[in-house]
C-alpha positions as CSV (number, residue, x, y, z in Angstrom):
1,M,-26.1,21.0,161.2
2,K,-27.1,24.6,162.0
3,T,-29.3,24.8,165.1
4,K,-31.4,27.4,166.7
5,R,-32.6,27.8,170.3
6,I,-35.4,25.4,171.2
7,T,-37.3,24.8,174.5
8,A,-38.0,21.2,174.0
9,V,-36.5,18.4,171.9
10,G,-38.4,15.1,171.5
11,L,-36.5,12.0,170.6
12,F,-39.1,9.3,169.8
13,A,-37.4,6.0,169.2
14,A,-38.4,2.4,169.2
15,C,-39.8,2.8,165.8
16,L,-39.6,-0.4,164.0
17,F,-38.9,-3.6,166.0
18,F,-38.5,-7.2,164.9
19,S,-41.3,-9.7,165.3
20,F,-42.6,-13.0,163.9
21,L,-46.3,-12.5,164.6
22,P,-49.0,-13.9,162.2
23,A,-50.8,-11.5,159.9
24,V,-54.2,-10.2,161.0
25,F,-56.1,-7.8,158.8
26,A,-58.2,-5.0,160.2
27,S,-60.6,-3.8,157.4
28,E,-63.3,-2.2,159.5
29,A,-63.2,0.4,162.3
30,S,-64.9,-2.0,164.7
31,T,-61.8,-4.3,164.6
32,C,-59.5,-1.5,165.7
33,V,-58.6,-2.1,169.4
34,A,-55.8,0.1,170.9
35,G,-52.8,-2.0,171.8
36,R,-54.0,-5.0,169.8
37,S,-54.8,-3.9,166.2
38,A,-54.5,-0.2,166.5
39,A,-51.8,2.1,167.9
40,P,-52.3,4.0,171.2
41,V,-52.0,7.8,170.8
42,G,-50.6,10.7,172.7
43,F,-47.2,11.9,171.7
44,W,-45.4,14.5,169.5
45,T,-47.9,15.9,167.0
46,W,-47.9,18.3,164.1
47,P,-50.5,21.1,164.8
48,S,-53.8,20.8,162.9
49,N,-53.8,22.2,159.4
50,T,-50.0,22.2,159.1
51,R,-48.4,21.7,155.6
52,V,-45.3,19.7,156.4
53,N,-42.4,20.0,153.9
54,I,-40.4,16.8,153.7
55,Y,-36.8,16.6,152.5
56,L,-34.4,13.6,151.9
57,R,-30.8,14.6,152.8
58,E,-28.0,13.6,150.5
59,P,-25.5,12.0,150.4
60,D,-27.3,10.0,153.1
61,F,-29.8,9.0,150.5
62,S,-29.6,8.8,146.7
63,A,-32.0,9.6,143.8
64,A,-32.7,5.9,143.6
65,E,-34.4,6.0,147.1
66,V,-36.6,9.0,146.3
67,P,-39.5,7.0,145.0
68,A,-39.6,4.8,148.1
69,V,-40.0,7.9,150.3
70,R,-42.5,9.5,147.9
71,I,-44.9,6.6,148.2
72,A,-45.2,6.8,152.0
73,V,-45.5,10.6,152.0
74,A,-48.2,10.6,149.3
75,N,-50.2,8.0,151.2
76,W,-50.2,9.9,154.4
77,D,-50.9,13.2,152.6
78,L,-54.1,11.6,151.0
79,A,-55.3,10.7,154.5
80,G,-55.0,14.2,155.9
81,R,-58.6,15.1,155.7
82,A,-60.1,11.7,156.5
83,N,-58.0,11.4,159.8
84,G,-59.2,14.7,161.1
85,S,-55.7,16.3,161.3
86,N,-55.9,18.2,158.0
87,V,-52.1,17.8,158.0
88,Q,-50.7,17.8,154.5
89,F,-47.3,16.4,153.5
90,T,-45.3,17.8,150.6
91,F,-42.2,15.9,149.4
92,H,-39.5,18.1,148.0
93,G,-37.0,15.4,147.2
94,L,-33.2,15.6,147.8
95,T,-31.5,18.4,149.7
96,R,-27.9,19.0,150.9
97,E,-29.3,20.9,154.0
98,T,-30.8,19.8,157.2
99,M,-34.0,21.9,157.1
100,T,-35.1,23.5,160.4
101,A,-37.7,26.1,159.4
102,G,-41.2,25.8,160.6
103,A,-43.0,22.6,159.5
104,D,-39.9,21.1,158.0
105,L,-39.0,17.5,158.3
106,T,-35.7,16.2,157.0
107,I,-35.0,12.5,156.6
108,V,-31.3,11.5,157.4
109,R,-29.2,8.5,158.1
110,G,-27.6,7.6,161.4
111,N,-26.1,4.7,163.4
112,I,-29.1,4.5,165.7
113,Y,-29.5,0.7,165.9
114,D,-29.6,-0.5,169.5
115,P,-29.4,-4.3,170.1
116,K,-31.5,-3.9,173.2
117,V,-34.5,-2.4,171.5
118,R,-33.6,-3.0,167.9
119,H,-35.2,0.1,166.4
120,L,-34.5,0.9,162.8
121,A,-35.5,4.6,162.8
122,L,-36.6,7.3,165.1
123,L,-38.4,10.6,165.1
124,E,-36.6,13.6,166.6
125,A,-39.2,16.3,167.2
126,H,-38.5,19.9,168.1
127,S,-41.0,22.2,169.9
128,L,-40.6,25.9,170.5
129,R,-43.5,26.0,173.0
130,D,-42.3,23.3,175.4
131,D,-45.4,21.2,174.5
132,Q,-46.2,18.2,172.3
133,L,-46.7,20.3,169.1
134,I,-43.9,19.9,166.6
135,D,-42.2,22.9,165.0
136,Y,-39.7,20.9,162.9
137,A,-38.4,17.4,163.0
138,L,-35.9,14.9,161.7
139,V,-36.5,11.2,160.9
140,I,-33.3,9.3,161.4
141,V,-33.1,6.0,159.5
142,D,-30.5,3.4,160.5
143,V,-27.8,2.7,157.9
144,T,-28.8,-1.0,157.8
145,V,-32.0,-0.2,156.0
146,D,-30.9,-0.8,152.4
147,N,-34.2,-2.1,150.9
148,N,-36.4,0.4,149.2
149,E,-39.6,-1.4,150.2
150,V,-38.5,-1.4,153.8
151,L,-37.6,2.3,153.5
152,T,-41.2,3.0,152.5
153,N,-42.5,1.0,155.5
154,V,-40.1,2.9,157.8
155,I,-41.2,6.3,156.6
156,A,-44.9,5.3,156.8
157,H,-44.2,4.3,160.4
158,E,-42.4,7.5,161.3
159,L,-45.0,9.8,159.8
160,G,-47.5,8.0,161.9
161,H,-45.5,9.0,165.0
162,S,-45.5,12.6,163.9
163,L,-49.3,12.5,164.0
164,G,-49.5,11.3,167.6
165,L,-49.3,7.5,167.1
166,L,-47.3,5.4,169.4
167,D,-45.7,2.0,168.6
168,C,-48.0,-1.0,168.9
169,H,-45.7,-3.8,170.0
170,K,-48.5,-6.4,170.1
171,C,-50.4,-5.3,167.0
172,K,-50.3,-8.0,164.4
173,G,-49.9,-8.2,160.7
174,Q,-51.2,-5.3,158.6
175,S,-53.7,-3.8,161.0
176,T,-51.4,-0.7,161.5
177,A,-48.3,0.9,160.1
178,M,-47.2,1.2,163.8
179,G,-46.6,-2.5,164.2
180,L,-43.4,-4.5,163.8
181,L,-41.0,-5.5,161.0
182,K,-39.3,-8.8,160.9
183,T,-35.8,-7.5,159.9
184,A,-34.2,-4.5,158.3
185,H,-34.4,-6.3,154.9
186,D,-37.9,-7.7,154.9
187,P,-40.8,-5.4,154.0
188,N,-44.1,-5.7,155.8
189,G,-46.3,-4.4,152.9
190,I,-47.6,-1.4,154.7
191,D,-46.9,1.7,152.7
192,G,-49.1,4.2,154.5
193,P,-51.9,4.5,157.0
194,T,-54.4,1.7,157.5
195,V,-58.1,2.1,158.5
196,C,-57.0,1.7,162.2
197,D,-54.3,4.3,161.7
198,T,-56.8,6.7,160.3
199,N,-59.1,6.1,163.3
200,A,-56.3,6.5,165.8
201,V,-55.1,9.8,164.3
202,R,-58.7,11.0,164.5
203,L,-58.6,10.2,168.2
204,A,-55.3,11.9,168.7
205,Y,-56.5,15.1,167.1
206,H,-59.8,15.0,169.0
207,E,-57.7,15.0,172.2
208,L,-55.5,17.7,170.8
209,K,-58.5,20.0,170.4
210,Q,-59.1,19.7,174.2
211,H,-55.5,20.6,175.1
212,A,-51.9,20.2,174.1
213,R,-49.8,18.1,176.5
214,P,-46.6,19.5,177.9
215,A,-43.4,18.2,176.4
216,P,-42.8,14.7,177.9
217,Q,-40.6,15.2,180.9
218,A,-38.3,12.3,180.0
219,L,-37.5,13.9,176.8
220,A,-37.5,17.6,177.6
221,Q,-34.2,19.3,176.7
222,A,-32.8,16.1,175.4
223,R,-30.7,16.4,172.2
224,A,-30.5,13.7,169.7
225,K,-27.1,12.3,168.6
226,P,-27.9,10.5,165.3
227,D,-24.4,9.0,165.0
228,S,-24.0,7.8,168.6
229,G,-26.9,5.4,169.0
230,S,-27.7,6.7,172.4
231,E,-31.0,8.1,173.5
232,P,-33.0,9.1,176.6
233,E,-35.8,7.0,178.0
234,V,-39.0,7.3,176.1
235,D,-42.3,8.2,177.6
236,L,-44.7,5.6,176.2
237,T,-47.8,6.6,178.2
238,P,-50.7,7.0,175.8
239,I,-53.6,9.4,176.2
240,V,-56.0,6.8,174.8
241,P,-55.3,3.4,176.6
C-alpha cells in the first residue's frame, strides 16, 4: 500500500459484536434514545457536502460480493440530504489499488478478529488536519465474513461510523445499524440507516457545525495493521450522551 504523510490516523474498531438481544423496532423519532435505541455520536466524520468514492479491493473481494456492498452504499447515499450531512456515497466497484486520494474509501480484508471484543470490521480513518474530519479511509472486514447479507450489514454499520456514529452495545433489534450481530454468518436485516440513525447523524453534523473535535488522543498517530489483529485503545466518549 502506498502511503502519504498524515497527521492523524484513526482506527475505529469494535464494529460488529455478537449479541442475543430481542428485536425492538424504532419507527418514530420519539423512540430514539441514545444508548438504548439510537447510537451516540462524536467520532471520525466526513466533512459536510463531501462526495465519498467507495472501492472494493480485489482479490480481497470478488465480483459476486459487489452487489452486497452496493446495497449498503446506495441506502446511505439516499439518506445524505435527510440526515443533514449532505454526504454522498458513490460506489465504483472493484479496484486493484488501495485508494488514498481525498474522499476515497477502500474496503479491504484483514485478520482483525479479536476474541476479547469480537469485532468483525473496523474503520481506519485518516485526517490531514489532526482533527475528527476524515480525508480518506479504509474499511477492514474480517476474513470470516463470508455471507453476502452479513457483508451488507457490516458495510452499513461502518458507513454509519464514518458519519460520526458510535457503536450502541445496548441498542436492540433493528432500531439502528450501529447495534450488534449474532455471528459472522447470521445477517441482522439492517441494510442501511434507520430512522434513529438518520436522527443521530443529524445531531452529529449539528455538533460539527459548532466545531470540529481534535483527533482523539488515544488514536492520534496510530497506524492500523490490518493483518495483525492488533489495535490501540478506542475513545468511545460521545458528544451526545
